N, C-alpha and C positions, 0 to 999 in steps of 0.2 A: 222486411216481411221479417215474419212475430219470429221466427227458431235456424234451426239449420236445416232438417228435414224439407221448409219452404225454398229458403234457397236453395237447396241439388235440386228441388221437382224445377222446380225452373229453369234449372239450371239443365234438367233433363232433356227439358222442352223446346228448351233453347239448341242445344243440340250447336252442332258445324256455326251456329253463328254467331254464338260468343265467342266465333277463331276472330286475331286482332282486336279483341271487344275491352275497355276499362269496366271492370268493375268495381265495386266502392260496396262494402259491404259491413251497410250498420246492423244486422243485425244482431240479440243477444244471443249466441250461438254458442254450443259449445267446443269449448280451445281445441282435441282433436278434431274436428270436425271441418272445423278455421280452416286448421290447416291441409287437412286432406282437399278441401275446396281450391286453395293456391296453390296446391300440386298436380289439379286437375286442370284450373285454369291456363299456367301455364304452359302444361302438354297438346294447349290447344294455339300456343304464341298467342295468348290476352291478357291485360294486365290484373293487379288483384290487391284493393288496402280494404286489411281491414279494419273500419274505424267506428270505433265505440264514439258515441256522443249523449251528450250528460247534459239534461234540464228539462224542467216538465213539459207540458203541452200546451201556459202559456208561457215557459222560455220561446217556444220552435216557432209561437206563432208567433212573436216581437221578433223573432231572426235573430235569438242571441244566446243558443244555441253550441258548446264550446266539442269538437271535435277532437277528439288521442287516436291516430293512424299509425300503421303499422306497413309498411311495403319499402317495396323500392320509393326510392329520393326522386327518381325523374316524374313516376306515379304520380307521387303525392305534390310536386311540384303541378302542375298535370292540372293537378284538381283542386289548386284551389283557387281558382275562379269561380270555380262549384260552390264551393267553401262559404266563399263571400255571399251567399245569395241568403245566405240559412243561420249563420256562424255567426258570433262575434269572434272567437278565439278559435285558433287549430292549430297541434300540435302534432310533430314525426317523430 
């Protein structure tokens, strides 16, 4: 998604559908909004990773992005199979 406002709007639409979800936010967003999103999802019982992607669109098409993610270690571990689909390296 393009920015933090759009992330928030999607979560508004999802409503309680976010309960027990795992959300991986790859938006280049506002740090304060990202923190608020993490708190908002935690209150619903959802897991959240803030995951920065590094690489160009050509790198993405080749499946060679680099992911740098913040969030709980167990959520990061569960996300690793997904990262393998589009990234060559991922860091927590």
